C-alpha positions as CSV (number, residue, x, y, z in Angstrom):
1,M,54.4,19.4,-51.4
2,S,54.6,18.5,-47.8
3,P,51.9,15.8,-46.6
4,R,50.4,18.4,-44.0
5,T,49.6,20.6,-46.9
6,D,49.0,19.1,-49.7
7,P,45.2,18.7,-50.6
8,G,45.8,15.0,-51.9
9,S,47.9,13.4,-50.0
10,G,44.8,11.7,-48.1
11,E,44.2,9.7,-50.8
12,L,47.7,8.8,-51.7
13,I,47.7,7.6,-48.2
14,A,44.7,5.8,-48.8
15,R,45.7,4.2,-52.0
16,A,49.0,3.0,-50.3
17,R,47.8,1.7,-47.2
18,G,44.8,-0.2,-49.2
19,A,42.5,1.9,-47.2
20,E,39.1,3.5,-47.6
21,R,39.4,7.6,-46.7
22,T,36.3,8.7,-44.8
23,W,36.1,12.5,-42.8
24,G,35.6,12.3,-39.3
25,V,35.4,14.8,-36.2
26,C,37.4,13.4,-33.1
27,Y,34.4,13.1,-30.0
28,V,37.4,12.0,-27.3
29,C,37.1,15.3,-25.8
30,P,34.5,18.5,-26.5
31,F,36.9,20.1,-28.8
32,N,35.9,18.9,-32.4
33,C,39.3,18.5,-33.7
34,P,37.9,17.3,-37.6
35,T,39.9,14.2,-38.9
36,E,40.6,12.2,-42.0
37,V,40.1,8.5,-40.8
38,F,41.7,5.5,-42.9
39,T,39.4,1.8,-42.4
40,R,40.4,-1.3,-43.9
41,D,39.0,-4.8,-43.2
42,G,36.4,-3.5,-41.0
43,R,38.9,-1.6,-38.8
44,V,40.5,1.9,-38.3
45,V,43.7,1.7,-39.2
46,Y,44.8,5.0,-38.9
47,V,43.4,8.4,-38.0
48,R,45.2,12.0,-38.7
49,G,43.8,15.9,-38.2
50,N,42.1,16.8,-41.7
51,P,45.0,19.3,-43.2
52,E,43.3,21.4,-45.2
53,A,40.8,22.5,-41.9
54,T,42.0,25.3,-39.9
55,T,43.0,23.3,-37.0
56,K,45.9,22.5,-39.3
57,G,46.2,18.6,-39.0
58,S,46.1,19.2,-35.3
59,R,45.5,15.8,-33.5
60,C,46.8,15.1,-29.3
61,V,47.5,11.9,-28.2
62,K,43.9,11.3,-26.8
63,G,43.1,11.3,-30.6
64,E,45.8,9.2,-31.7
65,A,45.1,6.2,-29.1
66,S,41.3,6.5,-30.1
67,T,41.8,4.2,-33.4
68,H,40.8,1.0,-31.1
69,L,37.4,2.5,-29.9
70,A,35.0,0.9,-32.4
71,S,36.4,-2.6,-32.5
72,D,37.1,-2.3,-28.6
73,E,36.1,-5.9,-27.0
74,T,35.1,-4.3,-23.5
75,R,32.3,-1.8,-25.1
76,L,28.9,-2.3,-25.0
77,K,27.4,-4.3,-27.3
78,Y,23.9,-4.6,-27.0
79,P,20.9,-3.3,-24.5
80,L,20.8,-4.4,-21.2
81,R,17.8,-4.0,-18.5
82,R,18.3,-4.4,-14.7
83,T,16.3,-7.2,-13.3
84,R,14.6,-7.3,-10.2
85,S,17.7,-9.3,-8.7
86,G,19.7,-6.7,-10.0
87,E,21.8,-8.1,-12.2
88,Y,21.4,-7.5,-16.0
89,E,19.9,-9.2,-19.1
90,R,20.4,-8.8,-22.3
91,I,17.1,-7.4,-24.4
92,S,16.2,-6.5,-27.7
93,W,16.3,-3.0,-28.9
94,D,12.6,-4.0,-29.8
95,A,12.1,-4.5,-25.7
96,A,14.5,-1.4,-25.2
97,F,12.0,1.4,-27.3
98,D,8.6,-0.7,-25.9
99,L,10.2,-0.1,-22.1
100,V,11.7,3.3,-22.5
101,A,8.2,4.6,-24.5
102,T,6.0,2.8,-21.8
103,E,8.1,4.4,-18.7
104,L,7.8,7.9,-20.5
105,G,4.0,7.5,-21.0
106,R,3.9,6.3,-17.2
107,I,6.2,8.8,-15.8
108,K,4.3,12.1,-17.6
109,A,1.1,10.4,-16.5
110,R,1.8,10.4,-12.7
111,W,4.8,13.5,-12.9
112,G,4.4,15.4,-15.9
113,P,6.8,15.7,-18.5
114,E,9.1,17.7,-16.3
115,A,10.1,14.8,-14.3
116,V,12.3,13.6,-17.1
117,V,15.8,15.1,-17.4
118,Y,18.3,14.5,-20.1
119,L,22.2,15.0,-19.5
120,W,24.5,14.7,-22.5
121,H,27.8,15.2,-23.2
122,V,29.2,16.9,-26.0
123,D,27.4,14.9,-28.9
124,P,25.7,17.4,-31.6
125,N,23.2,14.5,-32.2
126,G,21.9,15.4,-28.6
127,I,19.8,17.4,-31.1
128,F,17.8,14.9,-31.6
129,A,16.9,13.8,-28.0
130,Q,16.6,17.6,-27.2
131,V,13.6,17.9,-30.1
132,F,11.9,14.7,-29.6
133,L,11.6,15.5,-25.3
134,R,11.2,19.1,-25.8
135,D,8.8,19.3,-28.9
136,C,7.2,16.2,-28.5
137,Y,7.1,14.3,-24.8
138,G,6.8,18.4,-23.0
139,T,10.0,18.2,-20.7
140,P,12.1,21.3,-20.8
141,N,15.1,19.8,-19.0
142,Y,17.3,18.9,-21.6
143,Y,21.4,19.7,-20.0
144,G,24.5,20.0,-20.7
145,H,27.7,19.1,-18.2
146,T,29.0,23.0,-18.6
147,S,28.4,22.6,-14.7
148,A,30.9,20.5,-14.3
149,C,33.0,22.0,-16.6
150,E,33.1,25.7,-17.5
151,Q,30.2,27.3,-16.4
152,D,31.4,30.2,-14.7
153,R,33.7,31.0,-17.7
154,R,30.4,30.8,-19.8
155,L,28.1,32.5,-18.0
156,A,30.8,35.2,-17.6
157,A,31.7,35.5,-21.4
158,L,27.8,35.8,-22.2
159,T,27.5,38.7,-19.4
160,V,30.5,40.7,-20.8
161,F,30.4,40.0,-24.5
162,G,27.1,38.4,-25.4
163,H,29.1,35.3,-26.1
164,P,29.3,32.1,-25.0
165,F,32.9,31.0,-25.7
166,P,35.4,32.7,-27.3
167,V,38.0,31.5,-28.8
168,H,42.0,32.7,-28.9
169,D,44.3,34.0,-31.8
170,Y,47.4,33.2,-29.7
171,E,49.6,33.4,-32.5
172,H,49.1,36.7,-32.9
173,A,49.4,38.1,-29.6
174,R,52.7,39.6,-28.1
175,H,51.5,39.2,-24.2
176,V,49.3,36.5,-22.9
177,M,48.3,36.0,-19.4
178,L,46.2,33.2,-18.1
179,L,44.7,32.5,-15.1
180,G,43.6,28.6,-14.0
181,I,44.0,27.5,-17.7
182,N,46.1,24.9,-18.9
183,M,46.9,25.4,-22.7
184,L,49.8,23.6,-22.9
185,G,48.9,20.4,-20.3
186,A,45.4,19.7,-20.4
187,N,46.1,19.7,-24.7
188,Q,42.5,20.6,-25.3
189,N,42.6,23.2,-28.7
190,L,45.5,21.5,-29.6
191,Y,45.6,24.1,-32.4
192,E,45.4,26.9,-30.3
193,S,48.4,25.7,-28.3
194,R,50.6,25.2,-31.1
195,G,49.5,29.0,-31.9
196,L,50.8,29.9,-28.3
197,V,54.1,28.2,-28.9
198,D,54.6,29.9,-32.1
199,A,53.7,33.3,-30.3
200,L,56.3,32.7,-27.5
201,A,58.5,31.9,-30.4
202,A,57.8,35.5,-32.2
203,G,58.8,36.9,-28.5
204,A,55.3,37.2,-26.9
205,R,55.6,37.4,-23.5
206,L,53.6,34.5,-21.2
207,V,52.3,35.0,-17.9
208,V,50.9,32.3,-16.3
209,V,48.9,32.9,-12.9
210,D,48.2,29.5,-11.0
211,P,49.2,27.8,-7.5
212,A,50.6,24.8,-9.6
213,L,53.5,25.1,-11.7
214,T,51.8,23.7,-15.0
215,A,53.0,22.8,-18.1
216,T,52.3,26.2,-19.4
217,A,53.4,27.6,-16.1
218,A,56.9,26.0,-16.9
219,K,57.3,27.4,-20.4
220,A,55.9,30.8,-19.1
221,H,58.2,33.8,-18.8
222,E,56.7,34.6,-15.8
223,W,54.8,32.2,-13.1
224,V,52.5,33.7,-10.2
225,P,51.8,31.2,-7.5
226,I,48.8,32.6,-6.1
227,A,47.2,31.6,-3.0
228,P,44.3,29.1,-3.8
229,G,40.9,31.0,-5.0
230,T,42.5,34.6,-4.6
231,D,42.6,35.6,-8.3
232,G,39.3,37.9,-7.7
233,A,41.5,40.0,-5.9
234,L,44.5,40.2,-8.0
235,L,42.4,40.9,-11.4
236,L,40.1,43.9,-9.6
237,A,43.8,45.5,-8.0
238,M,45.2,45.0,-11.9
239,A,41.8,47.0,-12.9
240,H,42.5,49.3,-10.0
241,T,45.9,50.3,-11.5
242,I,44.9,50.5,-14.7
243,V,42.2,52.9,-14.0
244,T,43.8,55.0,-11.5
245,E,47.2,55.3,-14.1
246,G,44.7,56.1,-17.4
247,L,45.8,52.9,-18.9
248,Y,42.6,52.3,-20.4
249,D,41.6,52.6,-24.1
250,E,39.0,55.3,-23.3
251,P,37.9,56.0,-26.9
252,F,37.3,51.6,-27.1
253,C,35.4,51.9,-23.3
254,R,33.4,55.0,-24.2
255,R,32.3,54.1,-27.8
256,W,32.0,49.8,-27.4
257,T,31.6,49.3,-23.8
258,H,28.9,49.8,-21.0
259,G,29.1,50.7,-17.9
260,F,32.7,52.4,-18.1
261,E,32.2,55.3,-15.7
262,E,30.4,52.8,-13.3
263,F,32.8,50.4,-13.3
264,C,36.0,52.6,-12.9
265,R,34.2,54.5,-9.8
266,H,33.8,50.7,-8.5
267,V,37.5,49.9,-8.5
268,V,38.5,53.2,-6.6
269,E,36.0,53.7,-4.3
270,G,36.2,49.9,-3.5
271,G,39.8,50.2,-2.7
272,Y,40.8,47.5,-5.0
273,T,44.5,48.7,-4.1
274,P,47.1,46.4,-4.8
275,E,48.0,46.7,-1.1
276,W,44.7,45.5,-0.5
277,A,45.4,42.2,-2.8
278,E,48.7,41.7,-1.9
279,T,47.2,41.0,2.0
280,I,44.9,38.2,-0.1
281,T,46.7,36.4,-2.7
282,T,50.4,37.3,-1.7
283,V,51.2,38.4,-4.6
284,E,53.2,41.4,-3.6
285,A,51.6,45.1,-4.7
286,G,54.5,46.2,-6.6
287,R,54.2,42.6,-8.9
288,I,50.8,43.9,-9.3
289,R,51.6,46.9,-10.5
290,R,53.8,45.8,-13.1
291,L,51.6,42.9,-14.5
292,A,48.6,45.6,-15.0
293,R,51.1,47.9,-16.7
294,E,52.3,44.7,-18.9
295,F,49.4,44.3,-20.1
296,A,47.8,47.2,-20.5
297,T,50.5,48.7,-22.7
298,T,51.1,45.8,-24.7
299,K,49.3,45.0,-28.1
300,P,47.6,42.8,-29.2
301,A,47.0,40.9,-25.9
302,L,44.9,39.1,-24.3
303,M,43.6,37.7,-21.0
304,E,41.9,34.4,-20.3
305,T,40.5,31.6,-17.6
306,F,39.0,28.5,-18.2
307,K,38.1,26.0,-15.1
308,G,40.8,26.8,-12.5
309,L,39.1,30.0,-11.2
310,G,35.5,28.5,-11.7
311,N,36.6,25.9,-9.3
312,Y,35.7,27.9,-6.3
313,A,32.5,29.4,-5.1
314,N,33.8,32.9,-5.9
315,G,34.5,32.4,-9.8
316,L,32.2,34.2,-11.5
317,D,33.0,37.2,-10.6
318,A,36.7,36.9,-11.2
319,S,36.0,35.2,-14.5
320,R,33.8,38.5,-15.1
321,T,36.8,40.6,-13.9
322,V,39.2,38.8,-16.6
323,Y,36.9,39.6,-19.4
324,I,36.7,43.7,-18.4
325,L,40.4,43.9,-18.2
326,N,40.2,42.6,-22.4
327,A,37.7,45.1,-22.8
328,L,39.4,48.0,-20.6
329,T,42.0,47.6,-22.6
330,G,40.2,47.7,-25.8
331,Q,41.6,44.2,-26.6
332,V,38.7,42.5,-27.8
333,D,37.9,40.6,-31.1
334,G,41.3,41.7,-33.3
335,P,44.2,39.6,-34.3
336,G,45.9,38.9,-30.8
337,N,42.6,38.9,-29.1
338,L,40.1,36.8,-27.8
339,I,37.8,36.4,-30.4
340,L,34.2,36.1,-30.6
341,K,33.3,33.9,-33.5
342,D,30.8,33.8,-35.8
343,W,28.9,30.3,-35.7
344,A,28.0,28.6,-38.8
345,P,24.1,28.6,-39.5
346,L,23.3,25.2,-38.6
347,Q,19.4,24.3,-38.5
348,P,17.9,21.1,-36.5
349,P,17.7,18.1,-38.2
350,V,14.2,17.7,-37.0
351,R,11.4,20.1,-36.9
352,V,7.9,19.6,-35.3
353,P,4.9,21.5,-36.4
354,K,3.5,23.8,-34.0
355,E,-0.1,22.8,-33.7
356,R,2.2,19.1,-32.6
357,R,4.6,20.8,-30.1
358,A,4.0,20.1,-26.9
359,A,3.1,22.7,-24.6
360,I,5.5,23.3,-21.8
361,A,4.1,23.4,-17.9
362,R,6.9,24.0,-15.5
363,P,10.2,26.2,-16.2
364,P,13.0,24.5,-16.6
365,L,14.7,23.2,-13.5
366,H,17.5,25.4,-13.8
367,V,15.4,28.3,-13.5
368,A,12.9,26.9,-10.7
369,M,16.0,26.3,-8.8
370,G,16.3,29.9,-9.0
371,Y,19.8,30.2,-11.3
372,P,17.9,32.2,-14.0
373,L,21.4,33.2,-15.6
374,A,22.9,29.4,-15.8
375,P,23.9,28.3,-18.9
376,D,23.3,24.7,-17.9
377,L,21.9,23.2,-14.9
378,P,23.4,23.4,-11.6
379,T,24.0,19.3,-11.6
380,Q,25.6,19.6,-8.0
381,L,21.3,20.4,-7.3
382,L,19.9,17.6,-8.7
383,P,20.0,15.3,-6.2
384,D,17.3,17.7,-4.0
385,A,14.6,17.3,-7.2
386,V,15.0,13.6,-7.0
387,L,15.4,12.9,-3.2
388,E,13.5,15.7,-2.1
389,G,11.4,16.9,-4.6
390,R,12.8,20.6,-4.8
391,P,11.8,22.5,-6.6
392,Y,9.6,20.1,-7.8
393,P,9.8,16.1,-8.9
394,V,12.4,14.5,-11.2
395,T,11.8,10.8,-11.3
396,C,13.6,9.8,-14.8
397,I,17.1,10.4,-15.9
398,F,18.6,9.8,-19.4
399,F,22.6,9.9,-19.6
400,Q,24.0,10.2,-22.6
401,C,28.1,10.2,-22.1
402,T,28.4,11.4,-19.5
403,N,29.0,10.0,-15.8
404,P,28.5,12.2,-12.9
405,L,28.4,9.4,-10.7
406,M,32.3,10.0,-11.0
407,S,32.3,13.2,-12.3
408,E,30.5,15.2,-9.3
409,P,31.5,15.9,-6.3
410,N,29.1,14.1,-3.2
411,T,29.6,10.6,-4.4
412,R,27.7,9.3,-1.9
413,R,24.7,11.7,-2.3
414,Y,24.7,11.0,-5.9
415,R,24.3,7.7,-6.3
416,E,21.6,7.8,-3.1
417,M,19.7,10.1,-6.1
418,L,20.7,7.1,-8.8
419,R,18.9,4.2,-6.9
420,A,16.1,6.6,-5.8
421,L,15.1,7.3,-9.9
422,E,11.9,5.9,-11.1
423,F,13.7,4.8,-14.1
424,S,16.7,5.6,-15.3
425,V,18.6,5.5,-18.9
426,A,22.5,5.3,-19.7
427,I,23.5,6.2,-23.3
428,D,27.3,5.3,-23.6
429,T,30.0,3.2,-25.2
430,Y,31.1,2.0,-22.1
431,M,29.5,0.7,-18.7
432,S,30.3,3.5,-17.0
433,E,29.7,3.4,-12.7
434,T,26.6,5.7,-13.9
435,A,25.2,3.2,-16.2
436,A,26.0,0.4,-13.8
437,E,23.0,2.3,-11.6
438,C,21.0,2.9,-14.2
439,A,17.4,0.5,-15.2
440,L,18.5,0.4,-18.9
441,V,21.6,0.7,-20.7
442,L,21.9,1.1,-24.1
443,P,25.0,0.8,-26.2
444,E,25.9,4.3,-28.5
445,A,28.2,4.0,-31.6
446,S,31.0,5.6,-31.4
447,F,32.5,8.7,-33.5
448,Y,33.8,6.2,-35.9
449,E,30.5,4.6,-37.1
450,R,28.0,7.4,-37.2
451,A,27.3,10.6,-38.8
452,E,27.5,14.2,-37.5
453,V,27.3,17.9,-38.3
454,R,28.8,20.1,-35.7
455,Q,30.0,23.4,-34.9
456,G,34.0,23.8,-35.0
457,L,36.0,25.9,-32.8
458,A,38.0,27.5,-35.3
459,L,38.7,31.4,-35.2
460,S,36.3,31.6,-37.7
461,A,32.7,29.8,-38.2
462,D,33.1,26.7,-39.3
463,A,30.6,23.8,-39.7
464,L,32.2,20.0,-39.6
465,L,31.1,16.8,-41.1
466,C,31.8,13.1,-39.9
467,T,30.8,10.4,-42.0
468,P,30.9,7.0,-40.7
469,A,33.9,5.0,-41.0
470,L,32.5,1.8,-40.3
471,P,29.3,0.4,-39.7
472,P,27.9,0.2,-36.1
473,F,29.7,-2.9,-34.1
474,Y,28.2,-5.2,-32.4
475,E,24.0,-3.7,-31.9
476,S,25.2,-0.6,-31.0
477,K,23.4,2.5,-32.5
478,P,24.0,6.2,-33.4
479,L,21.9,8.3,-31.4
480,Y,19.6,9.5,-34.3
481,D,18.3,5.8,-34.6
482,I,17.8,5.5,-30.8
483,V,15.7,8.1,-30.2
484,R,13.7,7.3,-33.5
485,G,13.0,4.0,-32.2
486,V,11.1,5.7,-29.1
487,A,9.7,8.5,-30.7
488,E,7.9,5.9,-33.5
489,R,6.5,3.7,-30.4
490,M,4.7,7.1,-29.1
491,G,3.4,8.6,-31.9
492,F,6.4,10.7,-33.9
493,G,7.7,8.5,-36.2
494,D,6.2,10.7,-39.2
495,L,8.7,13.3,-38.0
496,F,11.9,10.8,-37.3
497,R,12.0,9.0,-40.7
498,W,14.5,8.9,-42.2
499,E,16.4,6.7,-45.3
500,R,20.0,7.3,-45.0
501,W,21.6,10.4,-42.4
502,E,22.3,12.4,-45.5
503,E,18.4,13.3,-45.6
504,W,18.8,14.9,-42.3
505,A,22.0,15.9,-42.6
506,G,20.9,18.3,-45.6
507,R,18.3,19.8,-43.4
508,V,20.9,20.6,-40.8
509,I,23.0,22.5,-43.4
510,A,20.1,24.1,-45.3
511,D,21.4,27.7,-45.1
512,L,25.2,26.5,-45.4
513,P,26.6,28.2,-48.8
514,V,27.7,24.6,-50.0
515,S,25.8,21.8,-50.7
516,L,25.9,18.5,-48.9
517,D,28.2,16.6,-51.3
518,E,30.8,20.1,-51.5
519,L,30.7,19.2,-47.6
520,R,31.8,15.5,-48.4
521,H,34.4,17.0,-50.4
522,R,36.2,18.8,-47.8
523,G,34.9,17.5,-44.4
524,F,34.1,21.4,-43.5
525,W,33.1,24.1,-44.3
526,Q,35.0,27.5,-43.1
527,G,33.2,31.2,-43.5
528,P,35.8,34.3,-43.8
529,L,37.3,35.5,-40.4
530,E,35.8,38.7,-39.4
531,H,37.4,41.1,-36.3
532,R,35.6,43.7,-34.4
533,K,32.2,42.4,-35.2
534,F,30.6,44.4,-32.6
535,E,31.3,47.8,-35.0
536,R,29.1,46.5,-37.3
537,H,26.2,44.9,-35.7
538,P,24.9,45.0,-31.8
539,L,26.0,42.6,-29.5
540,P,23.4,39.8,-27.8
541,T,23.8,41.7,-24.7
542,P,20.9,44.0,-23.0
543,S,22.6,46.9,-24.2
544,G,24.2,45.7,-26.8
545,K,27.3,46.3,-26.1
546,I,30.1,44.9,-23.7
547,E,29.2,45.2,-20.8
548,L,31.4,46.0,-17.7
549,Y,28.3,46.8,-15.6
550,A,25.7,43.6,-16.4
551,E,22.4,44.8,-16.9
552,S,21.0,41.0,-16.7
553,F,22.6,41.1,-13.3
554,A,20.9,44.3,-12.2
555,R,17.8,42.8,-13.5
556,H,17.3,39.3,-11.2
557,G,18.8,41.8,-8.4
558,Y,23.0,40.4,-8.4
559,D,25.6,43.0,-8.3
560,P,26.3,44.1,-11.6
561,L,29.7,45.1,-11.0
562,P,32.3,42.6,-10.1
563,G,33.1,42.4,-6.2
564,Y,35.2,40.3,-4.5
565,R,34.9,37.6,-1.5
566,D,36.7,34.7,-0.3
567,R,36.4,31.2,-1.0
568,K,34.0,29.4,0.8
569,V,36.2,26.2,2.3
570,I,39.4,27.4,4.1
571,P,42.1,25.0,5.2
572,D,42.4,25.0,9.3
573,A,44.5,23.0,11.9
574,E,42.7,19.9,11.2
575,Y,42.4,20.2,7.9
576,P,45.5,22.4,6.8
577,F,45.6,21.3,2.9
578,Q,43.9,23.1,0.2
579,L,42.5,20.2,-2.3
580,I,42.5,21.4,-6.0
581,N,42.6,19.7,-9.5
582,T,43.8,19.8,-12.7
583,K,44.1,17.8,-15.7
584,L,46.3,15.1,-17.5
585,E,46.9,15.6,-21.3
586,T,46.5,12.1,-22.1
587,H,43.2,11.5,-20.1
588,C,39.4,13.4,-20.8
589,N,36.7,11.1,-19.9
590,L,35.4,7.4,-19.5
591,T,37.0,7.0,-23.3
592,T,40.3,7.6,-22.4
593,Q,40.5,5.9,-19.6
594,E,39.3,2.3,-21.8
595,S,42.0,3.0,-23.8
596,P,44.9,0.3,-23.1
597,L,47.6,3.1,-24.8
598,L,46.7,6.0,-22.9
599,L,46.8,3.9,-19.6
600,R,50.0,2.4,-20.3
601,I,51.4,5.9,-21.0
602,A,49.2,7.3,-17.4
603,P,47.6,4.6,-15.9
604,E,47.3,6.3,-12.1
605,N,47.1,9.6,-11.2
606,W,48.4,11.1,-8.1
607,A,48.9,13.7,-5.7
608,E,51.6,16.8,-5.7
609,L,52.9,18.3,-2.2
610,N,55.5,21.1,-1.9
611,T,58.9,20.0,-1.1
612,E,58.9,21.4,2.4
613,D,55.2,20.6,3.0
614,A,56.2,16.6,2.1
615,R,59.5,17.3,4.4
616,A,57.5,17.8,7.5
617,L,55.2,15.5,6.7
618,G,58.0,12.9,6.0
619,I,56.5,11.9,3.1
620,E,58.7,11.1,0.2
621,D,58.3,11.2,-3.6
622,G,56.1,7.5,-4.2
623,D,55.1,7.2,-1.0
624,R,51.7,5.7,-0.5
625,I,49.2,8.5,1.6
626,E,46.1,9.2,2.7
627,L,43.8,12.6,1.8
628,V,41.3,13.2,4.6
629,S,38.1,15.1,4.2
630,P,35.6,16.2,6.6
631,L,33.8,14.0,4.2
632,D,35.5,10.8,3.5
633,R,39.3,9.6,2.5
634,V,41.0,8.7,-0.1
635,V,44.8,6.5,-0.4
636,I,47.0,8.1,-3.5
637,T,50.8,8.2,-4.3
638,A,52.7,11.0,-3.5
639,R,54.6,13.5,-6.0
640,V,57.2,15.7,-4.2
641,R,58.2,18.5,-6.1
642,P,59.1,22.4,-5.6
643,G,56.2,23.6,-8.2
644,I,53.5,23.4,-6.0
645,R,52.6,26.7,-3.4
646,P,52.9,25.2,0.0
647,G,49.6,24.2,2.4
648,V,48.4,23.1,-1.3
649,V,47.9,19.5,-2.6
650,C,47.2,19.2,-6.3
651,V,45.9,16.0,-7.5
652,R,45.3,15.1,-11.4
653,H,42.6,14.5,-13.1
654,G,40.8,13.6,-9.8
655,H,37.6,12.6,-11.3
656,G,39.3,10.6,-14.1
657,F,40.8,7.8,-12.0
658,G,39.7,5.1,-9.3
659,H,37.5,3.7,-11.5
660,W,34.9,0.9,-10.4
661,Q,34.3,-0.1,-13.4
662,G,36.0,-1.4,-16.8
663,R,39.5,-2.1,-17.9
664,S,40.4,1.2,-15.8
665,R,39.4,-0.6,-12.8
666,G,41.2,-0.1,-9.5
667,R,44.1,2.5,-11.2
668,G,44.7,5.9,-9.3
669,A,42.2,7.1,-6.7
670,H,38.9,8.8,-6.8
671,V,38.7,11.9,-5.1
672,N,35.4,13.1,-5.9
673,P,33.9,11.5,-2.3
674,L,36.0,14.2,-0.6
675,I,34.3,17.2,-1.8
676,G,31.2,18.4,-0.7
677,T,28.3,20.5,-2.5
678,N,29.2,23.6,-3.5
679,V,27.9,25.5,-5.9
680,N,28.1,29.1,-7.5
681,P,25.2,31.1,-5.9
682,I,24.4,32.5,-9.8
683,S,25.8,30.5,-12.3
684,G,25.6,27.2,-10.6
685,G,29.3,26.0,-11.1
686,I,30.9,23.5,-9.2
687,G,33.1,24.4,-6.6
688,Y,35.5,21.7,-7.1
689,N,38.4,23.3,-5.4
690,E,36.6,24.0,-2.2
691,C,37.6,21.3,-0.3
692,K,40.3,21.1,2.6
693,V,42.2,18.0,3.7
694,R,44.6,16.2,6.1
695,V,47.8,14.6,4.6
696,T,48.9,11.7,6.3
697,K,52.2,9.1,4.9
698,L,50.8,5.4,5.1
699,A,53.5,3.0,6.9
700,R,55.1,0.6,4.4
701,A,53.6,-2.6,4.6
702,E,56.4,-5.8,5.2
703,G,58.4,-6.7,3.0
704,G,59.0,-3.2,1.7
705,G,56.4,-2.7,-0.7
706,R,54.0,0.3,-1.0
707,A,51.1,-0.1,1.8
708,A,48.3,-2.3,1.4
709,A,45.2,0.4,1.0
710,K,41.2,0.1,0.2
711,P,40.4,2.0,-2.8
712,L,36.7,3.6,-3.0
713,Q,34.2,1.3,-1.0
714,V,31.4,0.7,-3.3
715,T,28.0,-0.9,-2.6
716,P,26.7,-3.0,-5.2
717,R,23.0,-2.9,-6.0
């Protein structure tokens, strides 16, 4: 048998290499690839995808390059406290725990517990912090990074399907239409990308709608270079065609959807014709009709989006329409469709008895801000709470493996917010830009040095186990031990007490049909893949059905049917280009930016311009150019190519370069200072593409070298 399929191959590899094998989960990006980790002499020597898991052993370049992480000399090594002079001093963990406990007590007494906010990325062990801060301390403000990621997609899926994260059965699809999602370029769910490639090899048709010729668009049968931020008009016009030509699946819609007749009347009476959409999108009316007919009549099919649509202020309704079109044609939760996956029945690792739970006195921050349906905090508005006390004061923030000073737009205001906090704590593996502004910096153990039990993102329900391959390097600690240290000092140590991680892991998997020993044998548990689950159980929507008419929107005074409005920021004579951003397959976050291998592969980012636009500006490939918005200016390298829509500047991985901390310091350009505060009025998602710029070629320096350019100026504390 091949190494990929032989269940014993991992043991053979371990013996051949003189290494020890443990099960792991890659945490370089949020997509939870199960792995086999091989260690020897206290170092990671080899990592591969778990060949038995449903991800089929998939590993991307980001994960492959992570073997240096645990022993990296540049990572955080011990707790650091900022002194009055602004420098950092090394302190003990006992001193760090005492400081956190003292500050939490002081803030609660003065401002109330809701003045504390915890921001995290995707570490499942964040549940320890959530339980402690919510149930023991009393703050409801525990949030992720979704508003800077796929907030509009998340709310759209919850609204239409009652599901937070549909996954994709590309492998069995015969027609795939993607809008603002680069499956073959960003390389996130790599096993899904493999499924898409397999589907194409089997004859499936792929259509990509995007202003940029992404890696996925380059492999598509048809690329539609739509005007930026107008996808919603295209989608409504496709719905108009499907409705007026009777191409919908009527039995499916009448039995399994809510608001079918209302939606049909809406698109017809609203005048959302292909001719109307052509004037907005620049996609010909005839082409729109053909795209609609092809999608509606080819089965099985799926249509999907991700960040691209949500990066505009009008992205929520566009994303809702994507899911409505899947439902309108009966293409939901079947082979070759979007899958409404089941989740593994995992439980919290710690339970606080009812009589000891803190009372929550105020609503969560996102609700108080006026975003009751938002699936996560509108983090772009967090400075309002810190700097202005709106809707109520926030004086302390924990940042766990998240770097909003780099990832959020309006960088100056975010820095101002960080410096106004009474107390701030960064928990991370590296000294990030955000960490460098905090009062306390705590070194977190990497995913090679800690235990995890987390949900997988395969088609069926699955639970993944990560066992520590190595003891924590330096003085780093797993988050569960960090939370335990604080809890002990605040009178809750008995609830967070365990001798070994297996004790709390056993509580997490108590409802799985396997024991912890059985889970340790394979590294994962997988449930059966069941299709069309809505036929057996009501969906968690207000109506219990797939909602074309959103009852939750109606209850909160929002339009229950998706409409179209233009994006908020439109280029003009002074700033004639629309700035958009896309990700690189080689980088995801600060962890990848500290990888020596990945920095050799992709040492900087760049701005892509259309060939004709560049010619008019006298710009050649490789020139240094200046991007200027109403807020700031940035210098970056130009890449000139025809595969970008005229009038658009596309910056690759805009919030991942231009660091002023760490190994990646000074590489590439940080463009988020160009972008103003723009959030969707319902979801709170961030409008990263709501930005207009002008482009200027910089004169070359004497001697023919590159122009001398000033990087982003960062004022130290």
